[in-house]
C-alpha positions as CSV (number, residue, x, y, z in Angstrom):
1,X,-9.7,-48.4,-5.1
2,X,-9.5,-49.8,-8.3
3,X,-5.6,-48.1,-9.0
4,X,-4.5,-48.8,-5.8
5,X,-5.4,-52.3,-5.6
6,X,-4.1,-52.9,-9.2
7,X,-0.7,-51.0,-7.7
8,X,-0.1,-53.0,-4.6
9,X,0.0,-56.2,-6.1
10,X,1.7,-55.3,-9.0
11,X,5.1,-55.5,-7.3
12,X,4.2,-58.8,-5.7
13,X,2.8,-60.9,-8.7
14,X,4.1,-59.4,-11.9
15,X,7.1,-61.6,-12.2
16,X,4.8,-65.0,-12.4
17,X,3.8,-63.3,-15.8
18,X,4.9,-65.4,-18.8
19,X,5.9,-62.8,-20.9
20,X,9.8,-62.1,-19.9
21,X,10.6,-59.0,-18.2
22,X,13.5,-58.2,-20.7
23,X,10.5,-57.7,-23.2
24,X,9.0,-54.5,-21.6
25,X,10.4,-51.2,-20.9
26,X,10.5,-49.9,-17.7
27,X,8.6,-46.8,-18.9
28,X,6.1,-48.8,-20.8
29,X,5.0,-50.8,-17.4
30,X,4.9,-47.8,-15.3
31,X,2.6,-46.1,-17.9
32,X,0.0,-49.4,-18.3
33,X,-0.1,-49.9,-14.7
34,X,-1.4,-46.2,-14.6
35,X,-3.8,-46.9,-17.5
36,X,-4.4,-50.5,-16.3
37,X,-5.3,-51.7,-19.7
38,X,-6.4,-55.6,-20.0
39,X,-3.0,-56.8,-21.1
40,X,-1.5,-55.2,-17.6
41,X,-4.2,-56.7,-15.7
42,X,-2.8,-60.2,-16.5
43,X,0.4,-59.0,-15.7
44,X,-0.3,-57.7,-12.3
45,X,-3.0,-60.5,-11.1
46,X,-1.7,-63.7,-12.9
47,X,0.3,-66.0,-10.4
48,X,0.0,-69.8,-9.5
49,X,0.2,-71.2,-5.8
50,X,1.3,-74.7,-5.4
51,X,1.6,-77.5,-2.8
52,X,-0.5,-80.4,-0.9
53,X,-4.4,-80.4,-1.1
54,X,-4.8,-82.2,2.5
55,X,-7.7,-83.8,3.8
56,X,-9.6,-82.2,6.9
57,X,-12.4,-84.4,7.3
58,X,-13.2,-87.8,5.8
59,X,-15.4,-90.4,5.9
60,X,-15.0,-94.0,7.4
61,X,-14.1,-97.0,5.1
62,X,-13.7,-95.1,1.9
63,X,-10.6,-94.9,-0.4
64,X,-10.2,-91.4,-0.9
65,X,-7.2,-89.9,-1.4
66,X,-5.3,-87.8,1.7
67,X,-3.4,-85.6,-0.2
68,X,-2.8,-84.5,-3.8
69,X,-0.9,-81.8,-5.5
70,X,-3.0,-78.8,-6.2
71,X,-2.5,-75.8,-8.3
72,X,-4.3,-72.4,-7.7
73,X,-4.0,-69.9,-10.2
74,X,-5.4,-66.2,-9.4
75,X,-6.2,-64.5,-12.7
76,X,-7.8,-61.2,-11.5
77,X,-8.6,-59.3,-8.6
78,X,-10.9,-55.9,-9.0
79,X,-13.4,-54.4,-7.5
80,X,-13.8,-56.5,-4.6
81,X,-14.4,-59.8,-7.5
82,X,-11.6,-62.3,-7.6
83,X,-11.5,-65.3,-10.6
84,X,-9.1,-68.0,-10.9
85,X,-8.9,-71.9,-11.4
86,X,-7.9,-74.9,-9.8
87,X,-6.2,-77.8,-11.3
88,X,-5.8,-81.0,-9.4
89,X,-6.1,-84.7,-10.3
90,X,-6.5,-84.1,-13.9
91,X,-9.3,-81.5,-13.3
92,X,-9.1,-78.0,-14.0
93,X,-11.7,-75.9,-12.7
94,X,-13.0,-72.3,-12.8
95,X,-14.2,-70.0,-9.6
96,X,-15.5,-66.9,-9.1
97,X,-16.4,-64.5,-5.9
98,X,-15.5,-62.0,-4.0
99,X,-12.6,-60.5,-1.5
100,X,-12.0,-57.9,1.3
101,X,-8.7,-56.3,1.4
102,X,-6.8,-55.2,4.1
103,X,-2.8,-53.9,3.1
104,X,-1.4,-56.8,1.5
105,X,-3.9,-59.6,2.6
106,X,-6.8,-60.6,0.6
107,X,-9.6,-62.8,2.1
108,X,-11.3,-64.4,-0.8
109,X,-14.4,-66.6,-0.9
110,X,-14.7,-68.1,-4.3
111,X,-16.9,-71.0,-5.7
112,X,-16.6,-73.3,-8.7
113,X,-19.2,-73.7,-11.0
114,X,-21.0,-76.9,-9.2
115,X,-21.9,-78.6,-12.2
116,X,-19.0,-81.3,-11.5
117,X,-19.6,-83.7,-8.3
118,X,-16.4,-82.5,-6.7
119,X,-17.0,-78.8,-7.3
120,X,-17.0,-76.4,-4.1
121,X,-16.0,-73.3,-2.1
122,X,-12.7,-71.8,-1.4
123,X,-12.1,-70.0,1.7
124,X,-8.5,-68.7,1.7
125,X,-6.1,-65.8,2.2
126,X,-3.7,-64.4,-0.3
127,X,-0.9,-62.9,1.2
128,X,1.0,-61.1,-1.2
129,X,4.0,-60.0,1.2
130,X,4.8,-63.6,1.5
131,X,3.3,-65.1,-1.6
132,X,1.0,-67.5,0.1
133,X,-2.3,-68.6,-0.5
134,X,-3.8,-70.6,2.4
135,X,-7.3,-71.6,3.5
136,X,-9.9,-74.6,3.2
137,X,-12.0,-76.2,0.5
138,X,-15.8,-77.2,1.4
139,X,-17.1,-79.5,-1.4
140,X,-20.8,-79.2,-2.4
141,X,-21.2,-82.8,-1.7
142,X,-20.7,-83.5,1.9
143,X,-20.9,-87.0,1.2
144,X,-17.8,-87.8,-1.2
145,X,-15.0,-89.2,0.5
146,X,-13.0,-86.3,1.6
147,X,-15.6,-83.1,1.8
148,X,-13.4,-80.8,3.4
149,X,-9.2,-80.0,2.5
150,X,-6.9,-77.7,3.7
151,X,-3.9,-75.9,2.1
152,X,-0.7,-73.8,2.2
153,X,0.5,-73.3,-1.3
154,X,3.4,-71.0,-2.3
155,X,3.5,-69.0,-5.1
156,X,5.3,-70.6,-8.3
157,X,6.4,-70.1,-11.7
158,X,6.0,-72.9,-14.2
159,X,8.7,-73.8,-16.8
160,X,9.2,-76.1,-19.0
161,X,12.3,-78.1,-19.0
162,X,13.2,-81.1,-21.1
163,X,16.4,-81.6,-19.3
164,X,14.3,-82.4,-15.5
165,X,14.9,-85.9,-14.7
166,X,15.0,-88.2,-11.5
167,X,17.3,-88.1,-8.6
168,X,19.0,-91.2,-7.2
169,X,16.5,-90.7,-4.2
170,X,13.3,-92.4,-6.3
171,X,14.8,-95.8,-7.0
172,X,13.3,-98.7,-4.8
173,X,10.3,-96.4,-4.2
174,X,7.1,-98.1,-4.7
175,X,4.2,-97.6,-6.9
176,X,0.6,-97.6,-6.2
177,X,-1.1,-101.0,-7.1
178,X,-4.3,-100.8,-5.5
179,X,-5.2,-104.4,-4.7
180,X,-2.5,-105.9,-7.2
181,X,-0.3,-105.8,-4.3
182,X,1.9,-108.9,-3.6
183,X,2.1,-110.0,0.1
184,X,5.5,-109.3,1.6
185,X,6.4,-107.1,-1.2
186,X,5.7,-104.1,-3.4
187,X,6.3,-103.0,-7.1
188,X,9.2,-100.5,-7.2
189,X,11.3,-98.8,-9.6
190,X,14.9,-99.3,-10.6
191,X,17.9,-96.9,-11.2
192,X,17.3,-97.1,-14.8
193,X,14.7,-94.2,-14.4
194,X,17.5,-91.7,-13.6
195,X,19.4,-92.6,-16.6
196,X,16.7,-92.4,-19.6
197,X,15.2,-89.1,-20.5
198,X,12.7,-89.6,-23.1
199,X,12.5,-85.9,-24.0
200,X,15.7,-85.5,-24.8
201,X,16.9,-88.5,-26.4
202,X,15.8,-90.9,-29.5
203,X,15.0,-94.3,-27.5
204,X,15.5,-97.8,-29.7
205,X,14.5,-101.1,-28.9
206,X,17.8,-101.6,-27.3
207,X,17.0,-99.0,-24.4
208,X,14.0,-100.4,-23.8
209,X,13.2,-104.0,-24.4
210,X,14.4,-105.4,-21.0
211,X,13.0,-102.6,-18.5
212,X,10.6,-103.4,-16.0
213,X,6.7,-102.0,-16.3
214,X,6.8,-99.7,-13.8
215,X,10.4,-98.3,-15.1
216,X,8.6,-97.7,-18.4
217,X,5.4,-96.2,-17.1
218,X,7.5,-93.6,-15.3
219,X,10.0,-92.8,-18.2
220,X,6.8,-92.2,-20.4
221,X,4.7,-90.1,-17.9
222,X,7.6,-87.9,-17.1
223,X,7.4,-86.4,-20.7
224,X,4.2,-85.4,-19.8
225,X,4.8,-84.1,-16.1
226,X,7.8,-82.3,-17.9
227,X,4.9,-80.1,-19.7
228,X,2.8,-79.6,-16.6
229,X,0.3,-82.4,-17.2
230,X,-2.1,-83.0,-14.2
231,X,-2.4,-86.8,-13.8
232,X,-5.9,-88.2,-13.4
233,X,-4.3,-91.7,-13.0
234,X,-3.8,-92.1,-9.2
235,X,-0.6,-94.7,-9.7
236,X,1.2,-91.6,-11.8
237,X,-0.4,-88.8,-9.6
238,X,0.8,-90.0,-6.1
239,X,4.4,-90.9,-7.6
240,X,5.0,-87.4,-9.1
241,X,3.0,-85.8,-6.5
242,X,5.2,-86.9,-3.8
243,X,8.6,-87.8,-5.4
244,X,9.2,-85.1,-8.1
245,X,10.4,-81.5,-6.7
246,X,10.2,-79.8,-10.1
247,X,6.6,-81.1,-11.3
248,X,4.2,-78.7,-11.2
249,X,0.2,-79.5,-12.6
250,X,-0.2,-76.6,-14.9
251,X,-2.6,-78.7,-17.6
252,X,-5.1,-81.2,-18.3
253,X,-4.1,-81.6,-22.0
254,X,-0.6,-81.3,-23.3
255,X,-0.4,-83.4,-26.7
256,X,-0.4,-80.2,-28.4
257,X,2.8,-79.4,-26.9
258,X,4.9,-82.5,-27.1
259,X,7.9,-82.5,-29.2
260,X,7.7,-85.3,-32.5
261,X,10.7,-86.9,-30.3
262,X,8.9,-87.0,-27.2
263,X,5.6,-88.7,-29.5
264,X,7.8,-91.2,-31.0
265,X,9.1,-92.2,-27.8
266,X,5.8,-92.6,-26.3
267,X,4.7,-94.8,-28.8
268,X,7.6,-97.2,-28.5
269,X,7.8,-97.2,-24.5
270,X,3.7,-97.6,-24.4
271,X,4.4,-100.8,-27.2
272,X,7.1,-102.5,-24.5
273,X,4.7,-101.6,-21.2
274,X,2.2,-103.7,-22.5
275,X,4.3,-106.9,-22.0
276,X,6.8,-106.1,-19.8
277,X,7.4,-107.6,-16.2
278,X,6.9,-106.2,-12.6
279,X,9.7,-105.6,-10.3
280,X,8.4,-106.3,-6.9
281,X,11.1,-105.3,-4.0
282,X,10.7,-106.6,-0.2
283,X,9.1,-104.7,2.4
284,X,12.0,-105.5,4.8
285,X,14.9,-104.5,2.4
């Protein structure tokens, strides 16, 4: 059963491995799959599944978020035992549990540690033929704003690309303001965010001194987003989760991944952010 499970998942999940296929000879892969060494288990089982984590039940008169982008990573399926982790809204939580297999289908029940208020239980189905992971999550604390969520996720590989930037379609989109909403209008971003990439270009005073606060925030946080940072800040999470197709939450701390150029630009942008004005667009536009 152990070998059969490993061989079944090998063809479906191998290419999600961080190691480049060109670095592994075909005969080495075949031998490793048979011997089931620890290194190959990672290549066999590792895969991230990304998509909307949506409210299935919510308590009235509460300010819970209806949907967040979640990344569920399956790290191992062996001898009926499942392990992995979820990354969502700035939280990175491990889980473990059991599975039952029938062909390409793995029905998984797994729980998070339980030492966080938002820990819970996953009941989900991994289909290695369609590369999907779907199911429900039940919070241990049934009194939170959203105690039950559903998800249908697609397998996805994270690749850092400094060239990733915004398309014209983001221009005019609103930024979450909480209670800071002006009547009849909303804080919006401008076309400036599509023209500045702080991961590839050294910025100076002339580049940022006339930018609005929202633009500065988005340009700065795009640096973190390119590295797969999972935003705890609701304002930035709403924007990147819903409007940026290349964004994928992968880490909760990316400070050691930033280049010197990115760090210098972050410092500059933050200095101007603190004193910049907001730009408001009209609802009737």
